[in-house]
Structures are given as C-alpha cells and as structure tokens.
C-alpha positions in Angstrom: -0.2 -0.2 0.4 3.2 2.6 0.8 4.7 1.3 -2.0 1.6 2.3 -4.4 1.3 5.8 -2.6 4.6 6.7 -3.7 4.1 5.3 -7.4 1.0 7.8 -7.7 2.6 10.0 -6.1 0.8 10.7 -2.9 1.1 14.6 -1.7 -0.7 13.9 1.3 0.1 12.6 5.1 -0.2 9.1 5.9 -1.5 8.3 9.7 -0.9 4.5 11.3 -2.9 3.1 13.6 -1.5 -0.1 15.7 -0.4 -1.3 19.0 2.3 0.8 20.8 4.7 -2.9 21.2 3.8 -3.9 17.4 6.8 -4.7 15.3 4.4 -4.4 12.3 3.8 -0.7 13.5 7.6 -0.2 13.8 8.5 -1.7 10.3 5.8 0.3 8.8 7.6 3.3 10.2 10.8 2.7 8.9 9.5 1.5 5.2 7.6 5.0 5.2 10.9 6.8 6.2 12.9 5.3 3.4 10.0 5.5 0.3 10.0 9.4 1.4 6.3 9.3 2.6 4.7 11.7 5.7 4.0 10.2 8.4 1.7 12.1 10.9 2.5 10.9 14.9 1.6 7.1 15.0 -1.8 6.6 16.7 -1.3 4.1 18.9 -4.5 1.6 20.2 -6.4 1.6 22.4 -6.3 5.6 22.1 -8.4 8.5 23.7 -9.7 11.9 22.6 -6.2 13.7 23.7 -4.3 11.1 21.7 -6.2 11.2 18.6 -6.1 15.2 18.7 -2.0 15.0 19.1 -1.7 12.6 15.9 -4.2 15.0 13.9 -2.8 17.9 15.2 -1.0 18.8 12.0 -4.2 18.5 9.5 -6.5 20.9 12.4 -6.8 25.2 11.5 -4.4 26.4 14.1 -6.2 29.2 16.2 -3.9 32.5 15.9 -2.8 33.0 19.4 -3.3 36.3 21.1 -2.7 39.7 19.3 -1.9 41.4 21.3 -0.6 38.9 24.1 -2.9 38.2 27.1 -3.0 41.3 29.3 -2.6 39.8 33.2 -4.2 42.9 34.7 -7.1 42.2 33.1 -6.8 38.8 33.7 -6.7 39.3 37.2 -9.1 41.7 37.6 -11.9 39.6 35.2 -11.0 36.5 37.2 -9.7 34.7 34.0 -6.7 32.7 35.8 -7.0 29.1 36.9 -4.2 26.4 38.0 -4.4 23.4 36.5 -2.4 20.0 38.1 0.0 17.5 36.7 1.0 14.3 39.1 5.0 13.6 40.0 4.7 9.9 39.6 6.2 7.7 41.9 8.7 5.4 39.4 8.7 2.4 41.4 5.1 2.5 43.3 3.4 4.4 40.1 1.6 6.2 43.2 1.1 9.9 42.9 3.2 11.5 45.2 2.5 15.1 44.1 0.7 17.9 42.1 2.6 20.4 40.4 0.5 24.0 39.7 0.6 25.0 36.4 -1.3 28.8 35.7 -3.6 28.9 32.9 -6.2 32.0 31.6 -9.3 30.9 30.3 -10.1 34.3 28.0 -13.7 34.1 26.6 -12.5 34.5 23.1 -9.5 32.2 23.1 -10.1 29.6 25.2 -7.3 28.1 27.3 -4.3 30.0 26.9 -0.6 28.6 27.6 1.9 30.6 29.6 3.8 31.8 27.1 1.5 34.0 25.8 1.1 36.1 29.7 3.8 35.6 31.9 6.0 38.7 32.4 9.3 39.3 33.0 10.7 39.4 36.3 10.7 43.1 36.7 6.9 43.1 35.7 4.7 45.0 38.4 2.4 42.2 37.6 4.8 39.4 38.4 3.7 39.8 41.9 0.4 39.4 41.9 0.6 36.2 39.8 2.4 35.0 42.2 0.3 36.1 45.1 -2.4 34.5 42.9 -0.9 31.6 42.6 -0.2 30.6 46.3 -4.2 31.6 47.1 -5.2 30.0 44.6 -2.8 26.6 45.3 -4.0 26.9 49.0 -7.7 26.9 48.4 -6.8 23.6 46.2 -5.6 21.9 48.7 -7.9 22.5 51.2 -10.7 21.2 48.4 -8.8 17.9 47.7 -8.7 17.5 51.4 -12.4 17.8 51.2 -13.0 15.2 48.8 -10.5 12.9 50.5 -7.9 13.4 47.9 -4.9 14.0 49.9 -2.1 15.6 48.0 0.6 17.9 48.3 1.1 20.4 46.2 4.4 22.1 44.2 4.4 25.9 43.1 6.1 27.6 40.6 7.7 31.2 42.1 10.5 33.3 40.5 13.7 34.0 42.7 12.4 37.9 42.5 9.2 37.2 44.4 11.0 35.3 47.2 13.9 38.2 47.5 11.4 40.7 49.4 11.3 39.6 52.9 7.6 41.1 53.1 6.8 38.4 50.5 8.1 35.4 52.4 5.8 36.6 55.3 3.1 36.4 52.9 3.7 32.9 52.1 4.3 31.8 55.5 0.9 33.1 57.1 -1.2 31.4 54.7 -0.2 27.6 55.1 -2.6 26.1 56.4 -2.6 25.1 60.2 -4.1 21.5 59.8 -3.1 18.0 60.6 -3.3 17.2 57.2 -1.0 19.5 55.8 2.5 17.8 54.8 3.8 21.1 53.5 4.4 22.8 50.3 7.0 22.7 47.4 8.1 25.8 45.8 9.9 25.3 42.6 12.8 27.7 41.0 14.3 27.8 38.0 17.9 26.3 38.0 19.2 28.9 36.2 17.7 31.6 38.5 19.0 29.8 41.3 22.3 29.3 40.3 22.3 32.9 39.6 21.2 33.7 43.3 22.6 31.0 44.6 23.4 32.3 48.5 19.7 33.7 47.8 18.0 30.8 47.2 19.8 28.6 50.0 18.9 31.6 52.7 15.2 31.1 51.7 15.5 27.6 51.8 17.0 27.6 55.4 14.3 30.4 56.4 10.8 27.9 54.9 11.8 25.0 56.0 10.6 25.8 59.2 7.1 26.9 58.2 6.4 23.4 56.5 8.0 24.5 52.8 10.9 23.4 51.1 12.4 24.6 47.6 12.9 22.7 44.8 15.3 23.1 42.1 13.6 22.9 38.5 14.5 22.3 34.9 17.9 21.6 35.9 19.9 20.6 32.6 23.3 21.5 31.2 24.3 23.9 34.5 24.0 20.8 36.7 27.9 20.8 37.3 27.7 24.3 39.3 25.8 22.9 42.0 29.0 20.6 42.8 30.9 20.9 46.0 28.1 23.1 48.3 29.0 22.9 51.7 25.2 22.8 52.2 22.6 21.9 49.6 19.5 22.9 51.6 17.1 22.0 48.6 14.9 19.1 48.8 14.4 17.6 45.2 16.2 18.4 41.6 13.8 18.1 38.7 15.9 17.0 35.1 14.8 19.5 32.3 12.7 17.2 29.6 15.3 18.1 27.2 17.3 15.4 28.8 14.7 13.3 29.3 12.6 13.4 26.5 14.1 10.4 24.1 16.6 9.5 26.7 16.1 5.6 26.3 17.4 6.0 22.4 20.0 8.5 23.4 23.4 7.6 25.7 24.5 11.2 26.4 21.4 12.2 27.5 21.5 9.3 30.0 24.7 10.4 30.7 24.2 13.8 32.0 20.9 12.3 34.0 23.4 9.9 35.8 25.4 12.3 36.6 22.3 14.8 37.8 21.4 11.6 40.0 24.8 11.1 41.7 24.8 14.7 42.3 21.4 14.6 43.9 22.3 11.4 45.7 25.3 13.1 46.8 22.9 15.6 48.7 20.2 13.0 49.7 18.0 15.2 47.3 15.0 13.4 45.6 14.8 13.8 41.6 12.2 13.6 39.1 12.6 13.1 35.3 10.4 16.1 33.4 9.2 15.6 30.4 8.3 11.6 30.1 6.1 10.5 27.4 6.8 7.2 26.6 7.0 3.7 28.0 10.4 3.6 26.8 11.6 6.6 28.4 9.8 5.7 31.7 11.7 2.7 32.0 14.8 4.5 31.3 14.4 7.1 33.5 13.0 3.9 36.4 16.6 2.5 35.2 18.7 5.2 35.9 17.4 5.5 39.4 15.0 8.7 39.2 13.0 8.3 42.2 9.6 9.9 40.3 8.7 11.2 36.8 6.1 13.7 35.2 5.1 13.8 31.7 2.2 13.2 29.5 3.0 9.7 29.1 0.7 9.5 32.3 -1.1 12.5 32.6 -1.8 16.3 30.9 -1.8 19.0 33.7 -6.0 18.7 34.2 -8.4 21.4 36.6 -8.2 21.1 40.0 -11.9 19.1 39.9 -10.9 16.4 37.4 -7.3 16.1 39.1 -9.4 15.3 42.4 -11.5 12.9 40.7 -8.2 11.0 39.3 -6.9 10.8 42.7 -10.3 9.2 43.8 -10.2 6.8 40.5 -7.3 4.8 43.0 -3.5 3.7 41.7 -2.2 5.1 38.7 -1.8 2.1 36.2 1.2 1.7 33.8 -0.1 3.0 30.2 -0.3 0.9 27.4 
C-alpha cells in the first residue's frame, strides 16, 4: 500500500494506527521513512481523545494566538486565571506523590491560553500579583482536595525575584494551612535562577523549612555541575529538564547527563524527578537510571483541580499501554 502511494505519487500525510509494542508498526514506520512518505504521529491503540488530537493536530486549523498577548492585569481583574495540576508519579509504585500547579488563563475569546502568552518578565509589576494568586489558589485547592478525601502535596512555581522580598516570604508563610493533614508546600525555582542567586536561594530555603515549605530546583540541565561541591544543599528535590529526558531511552548522551545529575542529588540526599516523560521507553529508562519520580504526558496531562481530584479518587495509576 505504501509503495502504491509513492508510485501515484501521493502528496498527503499517512496516519498509522496500531499497538505501541507491535513490530509491524515499527516496520511500517521505518518503511515509510525510506520511501519518503510523510507520516503523522502514530496513533497507538487503544486511544483516547487526547491521543487522537495529538496525532491529527497537523491537519487541524490553527488558532491564531492572542495579539497582543493577554494583559495579565486584565486576567487578574476579570478572574480568568486558573491553576491546573499535573502529577509527579513515584517511579516504583506508580502512586501519585505530588501535584505541580501550572498557571493557565481561560479567556472568553481564546479559550485556555498557555503561559507563553501572558507570563511577564521578573521586573514586571504584575509578576507579584501573579505569584500571590498562585499561592492563594494553591492553598484553596489543597483544602478542596482534602475535603474530597483526595489528599496530595502541592508544588508551585515562583520566581526568585518574588522570594527576594522579606514581606513576600512572610505572606507566604502566613498562608500555610494550620491543618493536621498539611504536610508542606514545595516551591519550585528554575535552576538557572538558583545558580544566579545561589546564596539568596539557600538562605530562603533555610528560612522556609521552619514553616513546612521546601525548595525544589526545577529544569536542571547543562548547569548541573555548578551545584557540585556545595558545603550545604538545603534543597529537597532536583527536577531534570525535559530536554535531557525526552528520548533518553535511545540517547546515551542524555542518559549520561541524567546519571550525573542523579549522582549529584544522591550525594546531597535530594529527591529526583524526570520531567517530560512521554513514552513508555523513556519511563523505563528513567526508572532504570534511578529517578525517584517521573512527570509527563505519558502518565497525565495537566488538568483542572476538579478533574485532578477525581483522578486521585479513581485509585492508583496504572502503566499506560
């Protein structure tokens, strides 16, 4: 059939459907490449709505992004901001260990808008308002999860600039729930920001630990070596950037970087998370290398607080096909 398409010639795109582990699927993908046919992302069976959308996304009409970008002050004023949650999965037990809160805007015209169109620069006066929203909303969502018997620890992302202000730290600490089920909040800070403000980040981490707040270093990649040799390391978690995780199953260089970061974390007694796990092969590679937790589309996409709570109540995560 593929040879017939080439002979015609065929200028369209081919969508291949089949089981993820099927040798036939792999063989057809290789043959299509040799013949020069353009394949859409393979739609593995059984599939759901999200998988179907990802495979045929190239054929769908593209929505023009907001122009100009969304004004954050308007989004705050109109109540368009939302927090969505993506789980961090224990690499061994497959239990949900934590929920990372991710900011979204639900615009009346554009629908759900990703952060790329509205996250301001560190110096923008609206950054503080955004950070305050994330903190307050995350605490309220935690209370909602507890009320639904869907207990989970939450991680939020904050810029180092927000934590530089002592008043911001005091406000953050005051908002922590005084509840016996509250086992702490994780604040994720970008690895490059931590390196550039290392002493500040360490000082903040030491202060916050007395208020059941811990600091995780996010998106760690090529700069990992700059964390070596520190006399103290008051950070509880290192999250490895997706660019070193995605495709790591077949890339020895990526595996080498991951293993070095894992050795670094082990020396400090820090937990490790592989970000951007999108295939079974990458998950198995991450687990074999020794990552404590994994996070990515292979297990779950970000979802609203309500849907996330329901997923928790549905029971333990199973390994996707």
